[in-house]
All heavy atoms as an XYZ file, in Angstrom:
720
protein
N      36.454     94.903    -41.639
C      36.265     95.501    -40.329
C      35.356     94.599    -39.493
O      34.322     94.139    -39.947
C      35.634     96.890    -40.468
C      35.342     97.509    -39.150
S      34.449     99.087    -39.082
C      34.582     99.779    -40.675
N      35.774     94.362    -38.266
C      35.007     93.519    -37.350
C      33.951     94.367    -36.654
O      34.231     95.460    -36.186
C      35.940     92.882    -36.300
C      35.148     92.098    -35.271
C      36.965     91.997    -36.968
N      32.732     93.860    -36.626
C      31.647     94.498    -35.876
C      31.150     93.507    -34.837
O      30.884     92.362    -35.148
C      30.482     94.876    -36.802
C      30.774     96.029    -37.720
C      29.551     96.448    -38.526
O      28.584     95.656    -38.621
O      29.567     97.559    -39.050
N      31.063     93.963    -33.605
C      30.496     93.147    -32.535
C      29.163     93.740    -32.126
O      29.036     94.958    -31.992
C      31.430     93.126    -31.321
C      32.603     92.202    -31.533
O      32.411     91.019    -31.769
N      33.809     92.738    -31.458
N      28.172     92.888    -31.935
C      26.848     93.328    -31.527
C      26.680     93.012    -30.040
O      26.881     91.884    -29.605
C      25.747     92.622    -32.350
C      24.370     93.057    -31.884
C      25.936     92.903    -33.831
N      26.337     94.041    -29.278
C      26.091     93.878    -27.847
C      24.615     94.084    -27.560
O      24.041     95.108    -27.925
C      26.927     94.891    -27.045
C      28.432     94.843    -27.244
C      29.116     95.871    -26.356
C      28.985     93.465    -26.968
N      24.020     93.112    -26.915
C      22.595     93.162    -26.567
C      22.434     93.489    -25.089
O      23.251     93.055    -24.262
C      21.947     91.809    -26.853
C      22.037     91.398    -28.281
C      22.996     90.599    -28.842
C      21.154     91.755    -29.346
N      22.748     90.457    -30.181
C      21.634     91.143    -30.521
C      20.005     92.534    -29.413
C      20.998     91.289    -31.746
C      19.370     92.674    -30.631
C      19.860     92.056    -31.787
N      21.387     94.214    -24.708
C      21.151     94.506    -23.286
C      21.084     93.242    -22.419
O      21.501     93.266    -21.263
C      19.812     95.255    -23.299
C      19.779     95.918    -24.630
C      20.434     94.925    -25.567
N      20.602     92.147    -22.972
C      20.497     90.899    -22.209
C      21.851     90.423    -21.697
O      21.931     89.772    -20.646
C      19.865     89.810    -23.077
N      22.929     90.759    -22.389
C      24.271     90.365    -21.958
C      24.612     90.920    -20.576
O      25.431     90.346    -19.868
C      25.334     90.882    -22.930
C      25.375     90.258    -24.299
C      24.496     89.257    -24.694
C      26.315     90.688    -25.223
C      24.554     88.716    -25.967
C      26.388     90.144    -26.485
C      25.501     89.160    -26.861
O      25.579     88.627    -28.128
N      24.004     92.050    -20.215
C      24.358     92.764    -18.986
C      23.224     92.815    -17.967
O      23.371     93.441    -16.928
C      24.780     94.199    -19.340
C      25.802     94.259    -20.439
C      25.417     94.529    -21.745
C      27.133     94.024    -20.170
C      26.352     94.573    -22.768
C      28.081     94.068    -21.196
C      27.690     94.335    -22.495
N      22.076     92.183    -18.260
C      20.877     92.292    -17.428
C      20.921     91.325    -16.248
O      21.019     90.115    -16.420
C      19.636     92.017    -18.278
C      18.363     92.525    -17.642
O      18.267     92.527    -16.397
O      17.453     92.941    -18.386
N      20.845     91.878    -15.039
C      20.911     91.077    -13.822
C      19.733     90.114    -13.685
O      19.832     89.114    -12.974
C      20.985     91.993    -12.601
N      18.624     90.392    -14.354
C      17.448     89.534    -14.267
C      17.604     88.252    -15.097
O      16.825     87.323    -14.954
C      16.201     90.291    -14.725
N      18.614     88.199    -15.952
C      18.832     87.049    -16.815
C      19.861     86.099    -16.190
O      20.782     86.531    -15.508
C      19.369     87.492    -18.185
C      18.319     88.037    -19.107
C      17.528     89.105    -18.741
C      18.134     87.497    -20.354
C      16.570     89.607    -19.583
C      17.186     87.990    -21.213
C      16.395     89.043    -20.830
N      19.676     84.813    -16.470
C      20.680     83.827    -16.077
C      21.669     83.681    -17.233
O      21.437     84.203    -18.330
C      20.035     82.460    -15.812
O      19.468     81.968    -17.027
C      18.970     82.547    -14.724
N      22.728     82.958    -17.001
C      23.684     82.697    -18.083
C      22.991     81.960    -19.228
O      23.242     82.244    -20.387
C      24.859     81.858    -17.573
C      25.791     82.601    -16.663
C      26.756     83.439    -17.441
N      27.802     83.941    -16.567
C      28.906     84.473    -16.999
N      29.137     84.588    -18.278
N      29.799     84.923    -16.163
N      22.125     81.010    -18.901
C      21.414     80.242    -19.923
C      20.468     81.112    -20.744
O      20.194     80.830    -21.905
C      20.637     79.100    -19.278
N      19.978     82.191    -20.141
C      19.059     83.093    -20.836
C      19.786     84.152    -21.665
O      19.155     84.911    -22.381
C      18.137     83.780    -19.832
C      17.165     82.820    -19.173
C      16.407     83.454    -18.016
O      16.951     84.343    -17.343
O      15.255     83.035    -17.790
N      21.119     84.209    -21.532
C      21.864     85.121    -22.376
C      22.775     86.114    -21.681
O      23.489     86.855    -22.345
N      22.777     86.139    -20.341
C      23.686     87.062    -19.649
C      25.112     86.575    -19.850
O      25.397     85.399    -19.733
C      23.355     87.131    -18.153
C      24.251     88.093    -17.390
C      23.819     88.260    -15.935
N      23.493     87.025    -15.255
C      24.401     86.201    -14.703
N      25.665     86.474    -14.753
N      23.995     85.097    -14.098
N      26.025     87.488    -20.170
C      27.415     87.113    -20.437
C      28.411     87.672    -19.429
O      29.596     87.414    -19.551
C      27.824     87.570    -21.833
C      27.133     86.803    -22.924
C      27.856     87.011    -24.217
N      27.270     86.216    -25.271
C      27.800     86.098    -26.469
N      28.908     86.720    -26.772
N      27.218     85.364    -27.385
N      27.943     88.444    -18.472
C      28.841     88.973    -17.444
C      28.506     88.318    -16.110
O      27.389     87.862    -15.900
C      28.748     90.514    -17.328
C      29.214     91.184    -18.596
C      27.362     90.969    -16.957
N      29.473     88.283    -15.179
C      29.167     87.736    -13.853
C      28.091     88.572    -13.159
O      27.891     89.742    -13.492
C      30.498     87.860    -13.103
C      31.538     88.119    -14.118
C      30.857     88.697    -15.314
N      27.423     87.978    -12.194
C      26.344     88.673    -11.503
C      26.797     89.994    -10.884
O      26.031     90.948    -10.840
C      25.747     87.779    -10.412
C      24.844     86.710    -10.959
C      24.162     85.920     -9.863
O      23.820     86.504     -8.814
O      23.978     84.713    -10.061
N      28.041     90.063    -10.414
C      28.502     91.296     -9.768
C      28.713     92.436    -10.768
O      28.774     93.595    -10.374
C      29.764     91.050     -8.940
C      30.939     90.562     -9.769
O      30.718     89.931    -10.811
O      32.089     90.813     -9.360
N      28.790     92.140    -12.069
C      28.906     93.183    -13.093
C      27.566     93.487    -13.765
O      27.433     94.482    -14.465
C      29.911     92.780    -14.176
C      31.376     92.674    -13.767
C      32.227     92.281    -14.964
C      31.868     93.974    -13.163
N      26.580     92.624    -13.555
C      25.273     92.805    -14.187
C      24.505     93.947    -13.517
O      24.682     94.219    -12.327
C      24.464     91.516    -14.102
N      23.665     94.627    -14.309
C      22.841     95.722    -13.801
C      21.372     95.441    -14.127
O      21.070     94.627    -14.987
C      23.266     97.091    -14.391
C      24.671     97.455    -13.962
C      23.155     97.101    -15.893
N      20.502     96.147    -13.467
C      19.070     95.969    -13.690
C      18.626     96.750    -14.927
O      18.844     97.959    -15.008
C      18.320     96.455    -12.449
O      16.937     96.426    -12.678
N      18.026     96.074    -15.864
C      17.455     96.656    -17.078
C      18.372     97.676    -17.763
O      18.046     98.858    -17.845
C      16.102     97.288    -16.768
C      15.077     96.288    -16.289
C      13.721     96.922    -16.001
O      13.527     98.116    -16.296
O      12.850     96.203    -15.493
N      19.520     97.233    -18.270
C      20.412     98.163    -18.970
C      19.781     98.647    -20.275
O      19.029     97.915    -20.917
C      21.652     97.319    -19.251
C      21.138     95.917    -19.305
C      20.015     95.865    -18.308
N      20.069     99.875    -20.642
C      19.544    100.426    -21.893
C      20.649    100.474    -22.939
O      21.838    100.449    -22.601
C      19.003    101.853    -21.684
O      20.101    102.713    -21.350
C      17.946    101.898    -20.585
N      20.252    100.565    -24.200
C      21.250    100.666    -25.265
C      22.036    101.963    -25.153
O      23.216    102.016    -25.515
C      20.624    100.508    -26.681
C      20.182     99.078    -26.915
C      19.498    101.478    -26.907
N      21.429    103.010    -24.629
C      22.134    104.277    -24.441
C      23.267    104.121    -23.419
O      24.371    104.628    -23.626
C      21.169    105.380    -23.997
C      20.139    105.702    -25.070
O      20.531    105.859    -26.235
O      18.944    105.789    -24.732
N      22.992    103.421    -22.318
C      24.018    103.183    -21.302
C      25.135    102.304    -21.859
O      26.315    102.556    -21.606
C      23.409    102.499    -20.078
C      22.496    103.375    -19.263
C      21.766    102.607    -18.188
O      21.408    101.426    -18.390
O      21.565    103.200    -17.109
N      24.753    101.284    -22.618
C      25.753    100.386    -23.201
C      26.634    101.148    -24.187
O      27.860    101.004    -24.169
C      25.069     99.176    -23.871
C      24.358     98.322    -22.813
C      26.092     98.334    -24.647
C      23.415     97.283    -23.373
N      26.037    101.987    -25.030
C      26.805    102.779    -25.996
C      27.763    103.726    -25.281
O      28.917    103.894    -25.691
C      25.865    103.558    -26.910
N      27.309    104.324    -24.190
C      28.169    105.229    -23.419
C      29.348    104.458    -22.825
O      30.492    104.926    -22.852
C      27.347    105.898    -22.311
C      28.091    106.950    -21.539
C      27.157    107.650    -20.567
C      27.895    108.712    -19.778
N      27.022    109.369    -18.801
N      29.088    103.259    -22.314
C      30.153    102.426    -21.749
C      31.145    102.005    -22.834
O      32.351    101.991    -22.610
C      29.558    101.201    -21.064
N      30.646    101.672    -24.019
C      31.514    101.299    -25.143
C      32.443    102.457    -25.495
O      33.644    102.273    -25.719
C      30.676    100.879    -26.376
C      31.528    100.809    -27.628
C      29.989     99.546    -26.126
N      31.904    103.652    -25.512
C      32.721    104.824    -25.823
C      33.754    105.076    -24.732
O      34.875    105.490    -25.022
C      31.831    106.045    -26.041
C      31.024    105.930    -27.325
C      29.922    106.965    -27.443
O      29.540    107.598    -26.465
N      29.410    107.123    -28.647
N      33.408    104.806    -23.473
C      34.360    104.950    -22.373
C      35.518    103.954    -22.507
O      36.641    104.259    -22.151
C      33.668    104.736    -21.017
C      32.714    105.834    -20.640
C      33.432    107.125    -20.321
O      34.487    107.134    -19.726
N      32.851    108.234    -20.753
N      35.219    102.769    -23.041
C      36.246    101.753    -23.252
C      37.147    102.148    -24.424
O      38.280    101.711    -24.515
C      35.590    100.371    -23.482
C      36.606     99.313    -23.835
C      34.809     99.939    -22.253
N      36.631    102.985    -25.329
C      37.465    103.494    -26.413
C      37.091    103.023    -27.801
O      37.912    103.101    -28.718
N      35.874    102.548    -27.982
C      35.427    102.085    -29.300
C      34.248    102.912    -29.788
O      33.589    103.596    -29.014
C      35.031    100.607    -29.239
C      36.177     99.702    -28.883
C      36.244     99.099    -27.640
C      37.213     99.455    -29.783
C      37.299     98.265    -27.292
C      38.268     98.635    -29.449
C      38.302     98.046    -28.208
O      39.350     97.229    -27.878
N      33.983    102.809    -31.084
C      32.842    103.500    -31.672
C      31.598    102.636    -31.519
O      31.646    101.425    -31.742
C      33.088    103.777    -33.162
C      34.223    104.759    -33.371
O      34.386    105.663    -32.531
O      34.952    104.616    -34.371
N      30.480    103.269    -31.171
C      29.227    102.544    -30.957
C      28.118    103.151    -31.790
O      28.014    104.365    -31.914
C      28.846    102.596    -29.488
N      27.307    102.275    -32.374
C      26.136    102.710    -33.128
C      24.924    101.976    -32.556
O      24.932    100.750    -32.453
C      26.310    102.370    -34.612
C      25.164    102.854    -35.489
C      25.444    102.544    -36.946
C      24.525    101.422    -37.350
N      24.672    100.986    -38.726
N      23.901    102.730    -32.189
C      22.694    102.141    -31.596
C      21.698    101.789    -32.695
O      21.424    102.598    -33.574
C      22.045    103.114    -30.597
C      23.001    103.389    -29.435
C      20.717    102.575    -30.095
C      22.534    104.470    -28.491
N      21.176    100.565    -32.627
C      20.092    100.129    -33.518
C      18.908     99.785    -32.620
O      18.874     98.725    -32.002
C      20.541     98.932    -34.359
C      21.654     99.289    -35.323
C      22.018     98.157    -36.268
O      21.351     97.094    -36.228
O      22.961     98.343    -37.046
N      17.952    100.700    -32.557
C      16.840    100.569    -31.605
C      15.744     99.589    -32.038
O      14.962     99.143    -31.211
C      16.219    101.936    -31.355
C      17.190    102.893    -30.699
C      16.538    104.212    -30.321
N      17.530    105.172    -29.892
C      18.064    105.212    -28.672
N      17.675    104.340    -27.771
N      18.963    106.119    -28.363
N      15.666     99.243    -33.295
C      14.563     98.403    -33.782
C      14.901     96.914    -33.830
O      14.231     96.143    -34.499
C      14.109     98.883    -35.160
C      15.230     98.813    -36.192
O      16.412     98.789    -35.790
O      14.922     98.773    -37.395
N      15.909     96.488    -33.113
C      16.334     95.084    -33.110
C      15.894     94.399    -31.822
O      15.780     95.023    -30.775
C      17.857     94.979    -33.236
C      18.438     95.682    -34.435
C      18.095     94.964    -35.698
C      18.763     95.668    -36.873
N      18.415     95.109    -38.131
N      15.672     93.094    -31.917
C      15.296     92.309    -30.746
C      16.226     91.107    -30.626
O      16.526     90.432    -31.619
C      13.858     91.830    -30.849
N      16.694     90.858    -29.423
C      17.542     89.704    -29.136
C      16.726     88.438    -29.342
O      15.549     88.372    -28.973
C      18.041     89.823    -27.692
C      19.048     88.794    -27.264
C      20.179     88.527    -28.021
C      18.895     88.106    -26.065
C      21.116     87.606    -27.607
C      19.829     87.191    -25.633
C      20.940     86.941    -26.410
O      21.871     86.027    -25.993
N      17.344     87.423    -29.903
C      16.604     86.219    -30.264
C      15.983     85.490    -29.078
O      15.017     84.757    -29.242
C      17.527     85.252    -31.019
O      18.623     84.890    -30.203
N      16.484     85.714    -27.881
C      15.942     85.046    -26.696
C      14.916     85.893    -25.948
O      14.449     85.505    -24.892
C      17.072     84.679    -25.744
C      18.045     83.709    -26.362
C      19.122     83.349    -25.388
N      20.149     82.561    -26.038
C      21.160     82.002    -25.430
N      21.287     82.136    -24.127
N      22.055     81.316    -26.093
N      14.587     87.065    -26.484
C      13.634     87.966    -25.844
C      12.464     88.262    -26.780
O      12.620     88.258    -27.985
C      14.287     89.313    -25.510
C      15.243     89.310    -24.373
C      15.708     90.720    -24.077
O      16.391     91.321    -24.915
O      15.373     91.218    -22.995
N      11.327     88.593    -26.190
C      10.177     89.022    -26.979
C      10.184     90.534    -27.156
O       9.711     91.061    -28.135
C       8.866     88.594    -26.308
C       8.720     87.099    -26.226
C       8.787     86.455    -25.010
C       8.531     86.348    -27.371
C       8.660     85.074    -24.940
C       8.407     84.965    -27.313
C       8.469     84.331    -26.084
N      10.727     91.219    -26.178
C      10.750     92.675    -26.162
C      11.838     93.220    -27.091
O      12.939     92.684    -27.156
C      11.029     93.119    -24.720
C      11.062     94.592    -24.503
C      11.419     94.931    -23.054
O      11.449     94.028    -22.202
O      11.670     96.105    -22.809
N      11.521     94.291    -27.811
C      12.507     94.950    -28.661
C      13.204     96.020    -27.836
O      12.625     97.037    -27.505
C      11.823     95.594    -29.889
O      11.152     94.575    -30.619
C      12.831     96.278    -30.780
N      14.471     95.738    -27.475
C      15.245     96.698    -26.676
C      16.388     97.302    -27.480
O      17.072     98.191    -26.995
C      15.813     96.034    -25.423
C      14.759     95.567    -24.453
C      15.284     95.405    -23.055
N      16.166     94.248    -22.903
C      16.763     93.947    -21.748
N      16.568     94.696    -20.683
N      17.549     92.904    -21.671
N      16.611     96.804    -28.682
C      17.687     97.327    -29.507
C      19.004     96.642    -29.218
O      19.092     95.711    -28.411
N      20.049     97.120    -29.899
C      21.389     96.593    -29.701
C      22.398     97.699    -29.989
O      22.047     98.758    -30.497
C      21.645     95.384    -30.595
S      21.668     95.746    -32.355
N      23.643     97.430    -29.660
C      24.723     98.370    -29.924
C      25.742     97.653    -30.802
O      26.225     96.578    -30.446
C      25.394     98.840    -28.612
C      26.567     99.764    -28.908
C      24.376     99.532    -27.720
N      26.045     98.243    -31.960
C      27.041     97.691    -32.867
C      28.358     98.410    -32.585
O      28.436     99.634    -32.660
C      26.619     97.867    -34.341
C      27.691     97.325    -35.270
C      25.275     97.194    -34.593
N      29.382     97.630    -32.254
C      30.681     98.179    -31.889
C      31.670     97.903    -33.019
O      31.805     96.767    -33.472
C      31.205     97.545    -30.582
C      32.510     98.184    -30.156
C      30.163     97.648    -29.489
N      32.349     98.958    -33.473
C      33.335     98.801    -34.537
C      34.727     99.120    -34.006
O      34.872     99.755    -32.964
C      33.019     99.726    -35.729
O      32.945    101.076    -35.255
C      31.711     99.349    -36.392
N      35.723     98.664    -34.736
C      37.106     98.936    -34.362
C      37.654     97.983    -33.326
O      38.609     98.298    -32.619
N      37.071     96.786    -33.231
C      37.504     95.818    -32.220
C      38.298     94.676    -32.844
O      38.245     93.551    -32.367
C      36.283     95.253    -31.479
O      35.407     94.642    -32.430
C      35.546     96.313    -30.710
N      39.058     94.970    -33.891
C      39.804     93.928    -34.606
C      40.734     93.129    -33.700
O      40.886     91.924    -33.864
C      40.619     94.549    -35.743
C      39.746     95.242    -36.774
O      38.568     94.868    -36.896
O      40.237     96.168    -37.437
N      41.370     93.790    -32.749
C      42.363     93.141    -31.887
C      41.786     92.657    -30.563
O      42.522     92.128    -29.732
C      43.517     94.119    -31.604
C      44.208     94.636    -32.853
C      44.940     93.540    -33.614
O      45.550     92.672    -32.957
O      44.869     93.538    -34.852
N      40.496     92.840    -30.338
C      39.876     92.524    -29.055
C      38.879     91.377    -29.204
O      38.045     91.383    -30.095
C      39.130     93.763    -28.506
O      40.031     94.862    -28.473
C      38.600     93.505    -27.113
N      38.968     90.403    -28.307
C      37.997     89.308    -28.292
C      36.657     89.843    -27.788
O      36.612     90.748    -26.949
C      38.488     88.192    -27.379
N      35.565     89.281    -28.296
C      34.240     89.764    -27.911
C      34.020     89.618    -26.402
O      33.469     90.512    -25.765
C      33.143     89.016    -28.670
C      31.757     89.565    -28.353
C      30.706     89.035    -29.262
C      29.362     89.654    -28.952
N      28.347     89.286    -29.927
N      34.477     88.525    -25.822
C      34.281     88.335    -24.393
C      35.005     89.418    -23.589
O      34.468     89.915    -22.601
C      34.760     86.944    -23.957
C      34.419     86.660    -22.516
O      33.272     86.761    -22.112
N      35.432     86.334    -21.730
N      36.211     89.790    -24.006
C      36.940     90.860    -23.320
C      36.186     92.182    -23.423
O      36.119     92.949    -22.455
C      38.346     91.017    -23.898
C      39.225     89.805    -23.632
O      38.909     89.024    -22.704
O      40.227     89.629    -24.351
N      35.622     92.446    -24.589
C      34.833     93.662    -24.799
C      33.613     93.671    -23.886
O      33.320     94.667    -23.213
C      34.404     93.767    -26.264
C      33.447     94.899    -26.616
C      34.117     96.252    -26.416
C      32.954     94.746    -28.050
N      32.897     92.549    -23.829
C      31.689     92.446    -23.006
C      32.029     92.667    -21.532
O      31.317     93.390    -20.820
C      30.995     91.082    -23.225
C      29.913     90.838    -22.190
C      30.419     90.996    -24.629
N      33.117     92.069    -21.060
C      33.511     92.225    -19.653
C      33.868     93.674    -19.341
O      33.487     94.209    -18.292
C      34.693     91.297    -19.322
C      34.408     89.826    -19.520
C      33.226     89.304    -18.739
O      33.040     89.619    -17.577
N      32.399     88.505    -19.386
N      34.603     94.339    -20.241
C      35.000     95.732    -20.024
C      33.777     96.649    -20.003
O      33.662     97.533    -19.152
C      35.980     96.174    -21.105
N      32.852     96.427    -20.937
C      31.627     97.241    -20.984
C      30.798     96.985    -19.733
O      30.249     97.923    -19.139
C      30.826     96.954    -22.275
C      29.458     97.596    -22.223
C      31.602     97.434    -23.492
N      30.711     95.739    -19.299
C      29.973     95.418    -18.075
C      30.530     96.142    -16.866
O      29.786     96.645    -16.028
N      31.849     96.227    -16.772
C      32.483     96.930    -15.660
C      32.144     98.422    -15.695
O      31.865     99.026    -14.657
C      33.992     96.725    -15.704
N      32.127     99.017    -16.886
C      31.808    100.438    -16.999
C      30.330    100.725    -16.740
O      29.988    101.809    -16.281
C      32.219    100.981    -18.372
C      33.606    101.560    -18.357
C      34.677    100.825    -18.834
C      33.852    102.829    -17.857
C      35.959    101.333    -18.817
C      35.129    103.350    -17.832
C      36.176    102.600    -18.313
O      37.440    103.117    -18.277
N      29.445     99.771    -17.032
C      28.018     99.985    -16.752
C      27.795    100.225    -15.259
O      27.009    101.080    -14.868
C      27.185     98.803    -17.224
C      26.876     98.747    -18.707
C      26.134     97.454    -19.041
C      26.063     99.941    -19.146
N      28.496     99.462    -14.428
C      28.384     99.662    -12.984
C      28.875    101.037    -12.561
O      28.300    101.679    -11.690
N      29.933    101.507    -13.212
C      30.479    102.834    -12.912
C      29.503    103.916    -13.341
O      29.250    104.885    -12.609
C      31.851    103.034    -13.616
C      32.324    104.467    -13.481
C      32.873    102.061    -13.056
N      28.919    103.768    -14.536
C      27.947    104.745    -15.049
C      26.737    104.827    -14.123
O      26.234    105.908    -13.836
C      27.518    104.366    -16.483
C      28.674    104.601    -17.457
C      26.299    105.167    -16.908
C      28.427    104.040    -18.845
N      26.278    103.685    -13.662
C      25.109    103.647    -12.779
C      25.429    104.102    -11.359
O      24.550    104.413    -10.585
C      24.547    102.225    -12.714
C      23.850    101.768    -13.963
C      22.346    101.935    -13.784
N      21.614    101.514    -14.945
C      20.848    100.428    -14.989
N      20.755     99.632    -13.954
N      20.190    100.148    -16.088
N      26.698    104.075    -11.001
C      27.089    104.443     -9.651
C      26.909    103.318     -8.659
O      26.809    103.537     -7.458
N      26.872    102.083     -9.175
C      26.716    100.915     -8.294
C      28.033    100.560     -7.639
O      29.074    100.721     -8.133
C      26.223     99.693     -9.088
C      24.790     99.911     -9.600
O      24.144    100.836     -9.124
O      24.361     99.129    -10.455
């Protein structure tokens, strides 16, 4: 089973691509939480498990991550883009 790990930094508007953001600026949001990311993952149609005690290797702050399962047929980049699009919808941006 394939597991993809999604970090808040992937979707954070304050980060540059070099710092770890993986979505375009128009899909990025300010300070995304693991709860919002998990909700977006579920909206896309996958199972999400939150791990709150994890820290992204490029950050000092522990913000957690979301482990996504059931993505055998989906590329990680496609998953990240879809979740990024739903984050904007969840936030109402």
